[in-house]
VODREN-413932 format. One record per residue: x, y, z of N, C-alpha, C, O in turn; residue number from 1. Coordinates in nm, 4 decimals. Layout:
<atoms>
(atom (X,Y,Z),(X,Y,Z),(X,Y,Z),(X,Y,Z),NUM)
...
</atoms>
This chain:
<atoms>
(atom (1.9020,12.7671,-10.6911),(1.8961,12.9099,-10.7172),(1.7593,12.9507,-10.7707),(1.7157,13.0642,-10.7516),1)
(atom (1.6917,12.8574,-10.8380),(1.5599,12.8909,-10.8914),(1.4616,12.9247,-10.7793),(1.3739,13.0093,-10.7969),2)
(atom (1.4760,12.8592,-10.6652),(1.3869,12.8882,-10.5531),(1.4121,13.0281,-10.4973),(1.3192,13.0946,-10.4515),3)
(atom (1.5369,13.0722,-10.5013),(1.5686,13.2078,-10.4570),(1.5066,13.3102,-10.5509),(1.4567,13.4136,-10.5065),4)
(atom (1.5097,13.2818,-10.6791),(1.4490,13.3736,-10.7759),(1.2993,13.3840,-10.7510),(1.2434,13.4936,-10.7548),5)
(atom (1.2340,13.2710,-10.7257),(1.0907,13.2724,-10.6958),(1.0643,13.3498,-10.5669),(0.9692,13.4276,-10.5597),6)
(atom (1.1468,13.3291,-10.4667),(1.1298,13.4009,-10.3396),(1.1478,13.5512,-10.3582),(1.0748,13.6304,-10.2984),7)
(atom (1.2438,13.5905,-10.4401),(1.2647,13.7336,-10.4663),(1.1448,13.7926,-10.5388),(1.1007,13.9029,-10.5065),8)
(atom (1.0918,13.7198,-10.6367),(0.9760,13.7693,-10.7114),(0.8528,13.7824,-10.6223),(0.7793,13.8807,-10.6323),9)
(atom (0.8299,13.6848,-10.5357),(0.7164,13.6927,-10.4435),(0.7362,13.8093,-10.3467),(0.6410,13.8810,-10.3159),10)
(atom (0.8582,13.8285,-10.2991),(0.8858,13.9411,-10.2092),(0.8630,14.0746,-10.2786),(0.8080,14.1672,-10.2190),11)
(atom (0.9049,14.0848,-10.4040),(0.8827,14.2088,-10.4771),(0.7341,14.2333,-10.5021),(0.6886,14.3476,-10.4984),12)
(atom (0.6590,14.1273,-10.5273),(0.5145,14.1438,-10.5440),(0.4510,14.1941,-10.4141),(0.3611,14.2781,-10.4175),13)
(atom (0.4970,14.1435,-10.3011),(0.4442,14.1883,-10.1735),(0.4870,14.3322,-10.1440),(0.4073,14.4114,-10.0940),14)
(atom (0.6117,14.3659,-10.1746),(0.6615,14.5011,-10.1483),(0.6026,14.6057,-10.2431),(0.6125,14.7256,-10.2171),15)
(atom (0.5420,14.5611,-10.3518),(0.4861,14.6561,-10.4469),(0.3737,14.7384,-10.3854),(0.3510,14.8522,-10.4265),16)
(atom (0.3045,14.6834,-10.2893),(0.1971,14.7564,-10.2218),(0.2597,14.8450,-10.1148),(0.2881,14.8003,-10.0037),17)
(atom (0.2802,14.9693,-10.1502),(0.3535,15.0604,-10.0604),(0.2572,15.1344,-9.9676),(0.2448,15.2567,-9.9750),18)
(atom (0.1898,15.0607,-9.8813),(0.0962,15.1242,-9.7904),(0.1647,15.2097,-9.6860),(0.0987,15.2937,-9.6248),19)
(atom (0.2927,15.1928,-9.6627),(0.3607,15.2707,-9.5595),(0.4023,15.4092,-9.6084),(0.4327,15.4958,-9.5264),20)
(atom (0.4048,15.4330,-9.7419),(0.4385,15.5658,-9.7913),(0.3127,15.6455,-9.8305),(0.3244,15.7600,-9.8739),21)
(atom (0.1964,15.5886,-9.8162),(0.0736,15.6519,-9.8633),(0.0423,15.7846,-9.7954),(0.0040,15.8799,-9.8632),22)
(atom (0.0571,15.7935,-9.6651),(0.0224,15.9156,-9.5917),(0.1409,16.0076,-9.5690),(0.1243,16.1175,-9.5161),23)
(atom (0.2582,15.9655,-9.6074),(0.3788,16.0442,-9.5845),(0.3908,16.1531,-9.6901),(0.3857,16.1248,-9.8098),24)
(atom (0.4066,16.2755,-9.6471),(0.4152,16.3872,-9.7412),(0.5563,16.4446,-9.7511),(0.5744,16.5523,-9.8078),25)
(atom (0.6555,16.3760,-9.6980),(0.7916,16.4279,-9.7059),(0.8490,16.4030,-9.8455),(0.7959,16.3248,-9.9244),26)
(atom (0.9580,16.4718,-9.8721),(1.0206,16.4604,-10.0028),(1.1494,16.3800,-9.9929),(1.2174,16.3791,-9.8903),27)
(atom (1.1802,16.3133,-10.1020),(1.3054,16.2378,-10.1122),(1.4191,16.3362,-10.1385),(1.3934,16.4553,-10.1562),28)
(atom (1.5437,16.2899,-10.1414),(1.6579,16.3805,-10.1578),(1.6531,16.4697,-10.2821),(1.7077,16.5800,-10.2788),29)
(atom (1.5907,16.4267,-10.3900),(1.5899,16.5095,-10.5108),(1.4638,16.5935,-10.5242),(1.4371,16.6479,-10.6313),30)
(atom (1.3868,16.6048,-10.4181),(1.2689,16.6880,-10.4183),(1.1460,16.6224,-10.4786),(1.0484,16.6908,-10.5093),31)
(atom (1.1490,16.4925,-10.4960),(1.0318,16.4227,-10.5465),(0.9612,16.3544,-10.4293),(1.0246,16.3250,-10.3280),32)
(atom (0.8329,16.3294,-10.4418),(0.7610,16.2641,-10.3313),(0.8216,16.1275,-10.2971),(0.8739,16.0580,-10.3842),33)
(atom (0.8137,16.0915,-10.1716),(0.8752,15.9687,-10.1242),(0.8162,15.8458,-10.1938),(0.8890,15.7508,-10.2224),34)
(atom (0.6863,15.8463,-10.2212),(0.6228,15.7332,-10.2886),(0.6772,15.7166,-10.4303),(0.6969,15.6038,-10.4754),35)
(atom (0.7014,15.8251,-10.5000),(0.7575,15.8188,-10.6347),(0.9026,15.7691,-10.6309),(0.9434,15.6898,-10.7157),36)
(atom (0.9789,15.8150,-10.5341),(1.1165,15.7672,-10.5195),(1.1185,15.6183,-10.4867),(1.2042,15.5444,-10.5349),37)
(atom (1.0231,15.5750,-10.4040),(1.0138,15.4334,-10.3705),(0.9866,15.3510,-10.4960),(1.0499,15.2475,-10.5171),38)
(atom (0.8942,15.3955,-10.5785),(0.8607,15.3201,-10.6989),(0.9735,15.3239,-10.8023),(0.9904,15.2286,-10.8784),39)
(atom (1.0490,15.4306,-10.8060),(1.1650,15.4342,-10.8959),(1.2690,15.3310,-10.8515),(1.3228,15.2572,-10.9340),40)
(atom (1.2966,15.3263,-10.7222),(1.3887,15.2249,-10.6701),(1.3332,15.0846,-10.6857),(1.4078,14.9904,-10.7126),41)
(atom (1.2021,15.0703,-10.6688),(1.1377,14.9408,-10.6859),(1.1498,14.8931,-10.8306),(1.1710,14.7743,-10.8548),42)
(atom (1.1366,14.9840,-10.9266),(1.1498,14.9474,-11.0679),(1.2913,14.9004,-11.0992),(1.3093,14.8047,-11.1745),43)
(atom (1.3904,14.9654,-11.0433),(1.5296,14.9232,-11.0638),(1.5535,14.7863,-10.9998),(1.6203,14.7012,-11.0587),44)
(atom (1.4998,14.7648,-10.8809),(1.5147,14.6348,-10.8141),(1.4438,14.5245,-10.8921),(1.4946,14.4127,-10.9009),45)
(atom (1.3279,14.5543,-10.9485),(1.2553,14.4553,-11.0274),(1.3315,14.4209,-11.1549),(1.3372,14.3042,-11.1936),46)
(atom (1.3897,14.5204,-11.2201),(1.4699,14.4935,-11.3401),(1.5904,14.4063,-11.3068),(1.6250,14.3160,-11.3830),47)
(atom (1.6536,14.4327,-11.1945),(1.7676,14.3497,-11.1522),(1.7222,14.2074,-11.1192),(1.7928,14.1111,-11.1492),48)
(atom (1.6053,14.1941,-11.0577),(1.5545,14.0607,-11.0246),(1.5210,13.9815,-11.1510),(1.5471,13.8614,-11.1571),49)
(atom (1.4644,14.0465,-11.2503),(1.4350,13.9757,-11.3753),(1.5624,13.9392,-11.4490),(1.5693,13.8333,-11.5114),50)
(atom (1.6627,14.0243,-11.4429),(1.7917,13.9892,-11.5040),(1.8511,13.8671,-11.4344),(1.9070,13.7793,-11.5003),51)
(atom (1.8396,13.8610,-11.3030),(1.8853,13.7441,-11.2283),(1.8047,13.6199,-11.2672),(1.8606,13.5111,-11.2815),52)
(atom (1.6746,13.6364,-11.2842),(1.5897,13.5233,-11.3223),(1.6283,13.4699,-11.4594),(1.6348,13.3486,-11.4793),53)
(atom (1.6535,13.5584,-11.5525),(1.6934,13.5142,-11.6864),(1.8297,13.4474,-11.6813),(1.8517,13.3460,-11.7475),54)
(atom (1.9197,13.5021,-11.6049),(2.0552,13.4475,-11.5960),(2.0563,13.3105,-11.5277),(2.1260,13.2196,-11.5728),55)
(atom (1.9803,13.2952,-11.4207),(1.9862,13.1728,-11.3409),(1.8865,13.0662,-11.3838),(1.9175,12.9473,-11.3757),56)
(atom (1.7702,13.1042,-11.4284),(1.6642,13.0063,-11.4513),(1.6368,12.9806,-11.5987),(1.5389,12.9136,-11.6315),57)
(atom (1.7191,13.0310,-11.6871),(1.6977,13.0094,-11.8296),(1.7214,12.8624,-11.8633),(1.8213,12.8057,-11.8193),58)
(atom (1.6334,12.7998,-11.9392),(1.6496,12.6573,-11.9705),(1.7563,12.6345,-12.0778),(1.7240,12.6292,-12.1965),59)
(atom (1.8802,12.6211,-12.0384),(1.9894,12.6070,-12.1347),(1.9819,12.4768,-12.2114),(2.0230,12.4718,-12.3273),60)
(atom (1.9305,12.3709,-12.1503),(1.9154,12.2448,-12.2211),(1.8193,12.2585,-12.3389),(1.8435,12.2039,-12.4465),61)
(atom (1.7119,12.3309,-12.3177),(1.6157,12.3549,-12.4250),(1.6767,12.4404,-12.5352),(1.6512,12.4178,-12.6535),62)
(atom (1.7563,12.5374,-12.4964),(1.8212,12.6226,-12.5952),(1.9233,12.5432,-12.6779),(1.9319,12.5616,-12.7993),63)
(atom (2.0001,12.4558,-12.6134),(2.0945,12.3704,-12.6880),(2.0206,12.2795,-12.7857),(2.0652,12.2589,-12.8986),64)
(atom (1.9068,12.2253,-12.7410),(1.8279,12.1391,-12.8277),(1.7779,12.2160,-12.9503),(1.7824,12.1650,-13.0622),65)
(atom (1.7305,12.3384,-12.9284),(1.6801,12.4191,-13.0397),(1.7925,12.4566,-13.1356),(1.7726,12.4553,-13.2571),66)
(atom (1.9094,12.4897,-13.0834),(2.0226,12.5228,-13.1704),(2.0672,12.4017,-13.2517),(2.0976,12.4153,-13.3702),67)
(atom (2.0717,12.2844,-13.1907),(2.1115,12.1642,-13.2628),(2.0097,12.1310,-13.3714),(2.0477,12.0913,-13.4816),68)
(atom (1.8829,12.1465,-13.3419),(1.7785,12.1205,-13.4399),(1.7866,12.2209,-13.5551),(1.7644,12.1846,-13.6706),69)
(atom (1.8177,12.3448,-13.5244),(1.8296,12.4487,-13.6267),(1.9506,12.4222,-13.7163),(1.9430,12.4412,-13.8377),70)
(atom (2.0618,12.3784,-13.6575),(2.1810,12.3465,-13.7374),(2.1538,12.2298,-13.8318),(2.1991,12.2288,-13.9462),71)
(atom (2.0795,12.1323,-13.7822),(2.0471,12.0161,-13.8643),(1.9612,12.0588,-13.9839),(1.9813,12.0095,-14.0949),72)
(atom (1.8679,12.1479,-13.9627),(1.7840,12.1961,-14.0719),(1.8628,12.2792,-14.1711),(1.8434,12.2663,-14.2919),73)
(atom (1.9515,12.3643,-14.1217),(2.0262,12.4511,-14.2125),(2.1226,12.3697,-14.2991),(2.1476,12.4066,-14.4138),74)
(atom (2.1771,12.2593,-14.2462),(2.2633,12.1743,-14.3279),(2.1848,12.1076,-14.4400),(2.2346,12.0958,-14.5520),75)
(atom (2.0641,12.0646,-14.4116),(1.9852,11.9977,-14.5144),(1.9405,12.0959,-14.6223),(1.9200,12.0556,-14.7368),76)
(atom (1.9251,12.2223,-14.5887),(1.8849,12.3230,-14.6870),(2.0020,12.3688,-14.7727),(1.9819,12.4139,-14.8855),77)
(atom (2.1233,12.3581,-14.7211),(2.2383,12.4093,-14.7947),(2.2907,12.3098,-14.8983),(2.3742,12.3461,-14.9811),78)
(atom (2.2441,12.1874,-14.8953),(2.2885,12.0891,-14.9935),(2.2311,12.1241,-15.1311),(2.1145,12.1619,-15.1428),79)
(atom (2.3127,12.1113,-15.2331),(2.2587,12.1398,-15.3671),(2.1607,12.0299,-15.4082),(2.1816,11.9115,-15.3819),80)
(atom (2.0560,12.0726,-15.4720),(1.9555,11.9766,-15.5159),(1.9929,11.9211,-15.6524),(2.0468,11.9905,-15.7386),81)
(atom (1.9630,11.7967,-15.6677),(1.9866,11.7349,-15.7982),(1.8728,11.7728,-15.8918),(1.7564,11.7738,-15.8517),82)
(atom (1.9052,11.8027,-16.0119),(1.7957,11.8376,-16.1043),(1.7059,11.7155,-16.1315),(1.7540,11.6029,-16.1448),83)
(atom (1.5790,11.7400,-16.1391),(1.4878,11.6299,-16.1671),(1.4812,11.6019,-16.3145),(1.4929,11.6940,-16.3954),84)
(atom (1.4629,11.4778,-16.3515),(1.4591,11.4427,-16.4950),(1.3205,11.4127,-16.5400),(1.2991,11.3816,-16.6572),85)
</atoms>
């Protein structure tokens, strides 16, 4: 799945250059220029792609390791200290 995420990101980087809407002067359904509507949809697609990347490619093994290390530290801090003589 990580390769699909990379492919989606590369495709979005390529699609970001909207040379096909540059000379078009028509309006989108809400009366905004077509290039602006394209970039609004592109921003939503990019946000969805990053959410997919975080969901699929997040290093869970590293996160488990960090949580276990943090628990080990918090246990050692919660022990009462013996008074020094």
